[in-house]
N, C-alpha and C positions, 0 to 999 in steps of 0.2 A: 882470300880468293881460293876457290876450289882448284884442285890439281887438273892439269891437262893430260889426258891419256896419251900414250905413245900411239902413233899412227900405224896402220897396217903396212906391210911391205908393199911398196908401189909397183914392184916389178915381178908379177907372177911368172913362173917359168912354164914353158909348155909341158903338159903332164905326160907321164908314161901311159896312163890309162886313157884310152880313146873313148870318149863319150858317145853313146848312140844318139841318133836324132831324137829330139824331144827331151833330152836330159834336163833335169830341174834342180835348181838350188832352192831348197825348201825353207831356208831361214837366213836372212841377211837384213841389215838395217841401212837406211840412208840418213845422213846427218848434214845439216847446213844448207845454205850459208846461215850463219848465226843471226845476221841482221834480219833475215826473212823468217827464220824458224828458230826462235829463241828456246833454249832449254827450260824445263820446268824449274821454278825456284827451289824445289825440293830435291833436285838432282844432286847426287853426292860427288859427281865428277864431270869434267868437261871433255867433249869429244872433238877432235879435229874434224874439219869438213871432210865428209866421205860421200861424195856426190854421185849422181847417176852416171856421169861420164866415166868415173873410175870403176864403178860396178860393171858398166857395160864392157869396159876394156878387160876386166877380170874374166867375165863370162865368155868373151870372144877367145881369150887365150885358153880357157879351160874346155871350151866346146859346149857350154851351157846355153840352152835355147829357151828356158822358162825360169821364172823366179817367183818366190814368195817373200814379200817384204813384211817384216814383223815389227810392230810398234815397240820401240825400245822404252825402257822405264824412264829414261832421261827426258822424254817428251810428255810424260804423264798421260792425260786423256786427250791431248791435242794431236789428232791423227793426221793433220794436214800434210806433214812432210812425206809420209809413206804413201798417202793417197795421191798427192801431186806427182810423186815419182813413178807411179804406175805407167804413166804415159811418157816418161822421160828416160826410163832405164834401158830401152833398146831391145827388150825381149818381151814375150808374152808374160804377163805378171798378174798376181793376185796379192791381196793384203790381209794381214791379221791385225785387228785393231784392239785398242784398249777402251773399254766403256765402263761406266758405273752400272750396277745392277738395276737401277731405276731409270735407265735410258729409255726414251720413248720408242714405241713401235715405229713411228715416223722416222726417227733418226736411224734406227736399225735398217729400215727400208732404204734410206738415202745411202747409208754405208754399203749396203749390198749392191745397189746400182752402181756405186763408184768402184766396185771390185773387191770388197771385203768378203771373206768366206769363213771367218772365225774370230773369236774373242780370246784375248790373252790375259792370264792371271798368273801371279807368282804365289806360291804356297810354301809352307814349311818354316816360315820365319816369324819372328815377333812382329805383330802389326799386319800380318797377312789376313785377307778376308777368310772367314771360316768356310771350309769346304761345303758345309750345308747351305750357305748363302749362294755359293757358286752353283750348286746343284739346283736350287730353286730358279735361279736365273736361266740356267741351261734349257729349261722347259720352253722358254720363250724363243729359243734359237731354232728349234726343230722345224718350224714352218719355212725357215730360210735355207735349210740345208747346211747350216753352219756347224762348226765343231768348237770345242773348248781347247785352247792351246795352253799348256801348263809348263811353267818354269819352276822347278823344284829347287828351293834354296835350303840346303841341308844344314841342320844343326848336328854337331858331332854327337854320336851315340843315340840318335833318334831315327827310327825307321818311319819316315814320313808317310809312306804309302800303306804299309800294313797297319799303321795306327788308325787309319780311316778306311779300312778295307771294305766295310759294308757300304759306305757312301760311294766309293768309287764304282762299285758294281751296279749302282742305281742310275747312273747318268743316262739320260734319254738321247743324247747326241754323242758322237765320237769324242774320245779324249785323245789328245796328241801331246806326248811328252817330248819336250825339247831336250837335246844334249844327253841322251842316254838316261834321262831322268836324273842327271847329275850323279850317277853312280861311279865312284872311283874305280879305275881299272885294277888297282892293287888289291882290292878286297874280293875280287873274283866273283864267280857265279853263285857262290853259296850265300851271298848277301840276302837276307829275308826280302828286302824290297825288290831285288832282281827276280827272285823266284815268283813273287806276287805279280810283278810286271809281266812276266811270261804267261801267267795265268790269265791276266786281263787281255793280253793279246790273243790267246787261244779262244777266249770268249767272243772275240771278233769286234769289240767296240773300242779298241785301244790301238794307237799307232805310236811309233817311236822314231825320232830323228837321230840318225847316226851323225852327230855333230859335236863341235867344241871338244874334240879329242885333246887338244892342247891344254885344256883346263882340267882334264881328268887323268892324264897320263904324263909321264916324265918328258919324253921327247919323241920325235918321229923315228920310226914309223908306228909308234904307239901300240906295240905288240901286246901289252897287257890288256888292251881293250878287245883284242881279237876273240877271246872266249865269250865275252859279253855279246859282241856283234853276231857271232855264230850261234849262240844260244837263242838270241832273239829271232834270228832267221829260221832256226829250227822250229820255234814256237809258231810263228805265222809269217812266212815270207812275203805275204801280200799286205803286211802292215808295217813295213819298214820304209824309211825315207832317208835321203842324204841331204846334208846342208853344210854350207861353208862357215856360217856364223860371222861372216865378214861384217864390219871391219875389226873384229876381235877387241872390243872395247874393254878398258880397265884391266888389261892383262899386264901383270908386273914382271913376268919372266921374259926370256928371249922371244921376240915376236916370230911366229912361224911364217914361212912363205905359204900363202893360201893353197898353192898347188900341192903341197905336202898333205893337206887335209883331204884332197881328192884322191891322190895316189894311194893313200893308206887303205882306201876302200878295196883296191885290188888285192891287198894282202889279207884283209879280213874276209872278203867274199871272193874266192878265186873263180867261182863259176860265173861265166860271162852272161848266161841267161838270167841268173838270179840278179846280177848287177843291173841288167837292163830293167828288170822288174822294179828294183829299188829306185833307179834313176828316172824311169819314164812311166811305167804302167801304174805304179802305186800313187805317185803324186797326181797323175792324170785323173785317177778315180776320186781321190780325196778332194782336190781343189777344183775339179770339174773343168779342166782345160779341154779344149777341143782335141780330138785325136790327131796324132801326128801321122 
């Protein structure tokens, strides 16, 4: 039997950071109930139910009014749980789905009408789809106004982004990197992949989610990620997003209180105007929410 992940802290604290109207959580997952939404047989771990009601409670405490539900790997290509949750979560929401590159145009249209605005792929690990294949598929997304959402799974000693620099520069739709592109805070801003990520942002076709700090740094308030966050903001402040990555699945260390992941944004980005841009204006533009 596969292991059951530890659940998220069920009691988010009121944050120190006061979210502006229209603040958006740009990356979270809904799981369960298992009997209605079974995990993929290929899933390496099991996730406790993390239901829309719990996400809604979290967002009420944090002051979040919009959300982007991202298809987790545990559901494979079965997008039903995230799409069904769009109308259950209690805030204005969009979805990022997982599809095969040979998905039909009719299915893409159906997903778009259901609220999908992007397709997610994992890269950088053995068995990942070649970036060239994702690039060819991306051409089909342009008419829908979608983007490619990338989860970088890092191999020690490999600069995943600079390895395929030429391909990344050719994408016809925006690229959105989750979780700081999984760059560890301890390696600082001199990492070749960080420098290239800033270049992609300056070119205008790349967005980055300030998310999953607990996976990239030692403990709150994740100060070693501040130089990365500030470097990305200096490159293109209109291309940054924030996300909780709730319910923090398959995390082996001490589970953070999700509020800590919002409050660290105030430490990384002291300027209130810039924080509003990250929390409200940027996701409004990328995910095409109605203006608040």
